[in-house]
C-alpha distance (Angstrom), angle and dihedral (degrees) to the residues before:
residue distance angle dihedral
M1 . . .
N2 3.80 . .
V3 3.76 123.7 .
T4 3.78 125.1 -165.8
I5 3.79 117.0 -143.1
R6 3.78 122.9 -175.9
A7 3.80 108.5 -130.7
Y8 3.79 126.7 -161.7
K9 3.77 132.6 -159.2
Y10 3.79 116.8 -130.9
K11 3.81 93.1 -103.2
E12 3.81 90.9 54.8
L13 3.80 92.8 60.8
D14 3.81 124.2 89.4
K15 3.82 119.2 -108.9
H16 3.81 93.9 -96.9
R17 3.81 91.6 54.3
Q18 3.82 91.8 42.9
F19 3.81 88.8 56.5
K20 3.82 89.0 50.3
V21 3.81 88.4 54.5
A22 3.83 91.3 50.0
V23 3.81 90.2 51.2
W24 3.81 89.5 51.2
L25 3.82 90.1 49.7
D26 3.81 90.2 50.3
E27 3.80 87.3 74.3
W28 3.83 84.2 77.8
P29 3.83 107.9 34.1
I30 3.78 118.9 -169.8
D31 3.78 117.8 -106.1
Y32 3.78 122.8 -151.2
E33 3.78 138.0 172.6
D34 3.81 120.1 -123.7
E35 3.81 126.4 -145.0
N36 3.84 90.0 -87.3
G37 3.79 92.2 56.4
E38 3.80 93.7 -107.5
I39 3.79 119.1 141.5
H40 3.81 118.0 -128.0
W41 3.80 133.7 -179.2
E42 3.79 125.3 -136.7
C43 3.79 121.8 -162.5
F44 3.78 120.9 -146.6
T45 3.81 91.3 -128.4
D46 3.83 86.7 64.4
M47 3.82 94.0 50.7
T48 3.77 128.4 88.9
N49 3.77 118.7 -93.5
E50 3.81 89.2 -113.4
D51 3.82 92.4 54.1
V52 3.81 91.5 51.7
A53 3.82 90.4 46.7
E54 3.82 91.1 51.7
H55 3.82 91.4 49.0
C56 3.81 91.7 50.6
E57 3.80 91.8 46.7
A58 3.82 92.9 48.2
N59 3.81 90.8 51.1
E60 3.81 93.4 42.2
Y61 3.80 92.4 -124.4
L62 3.79 116.1 175.3
F63 3.79 128.2 -170.4
N64 3.78 141.3 -163.3
K65 3.81 119.7 -119.5
F66 3.81 89.8 -86.2
G67 3.82 93.5 58.5
E68 3.80 94.0 -105.7
P69 3.82 116.5 141.8
I70 3.79 115.0 -106.3
H71 3.83 102.4 159.4
H72 3.81 89.1 106.8
L73 3.84 88.9 62.9
I74 3.82 94.3 58.6
K75 3.80 116.0 101.2
N76 3.78 121.1 -169.9
């Protein structure tokens, strides 16, 4: 049986759904090292919309119309 699911890229979602995506991504914040060698964490909800969009694009994340991740359902 085949099922068709409409998938959306981050930029195609409205602002409310984009925020939901950023909250989901906050489960895995990005760590980085500053010039003093100290490790810091950055949450996606603190990033610019463009930075979150680039992260989603780079990782090929896709979402349903509610902003829930569905990229794991896609089979090539």
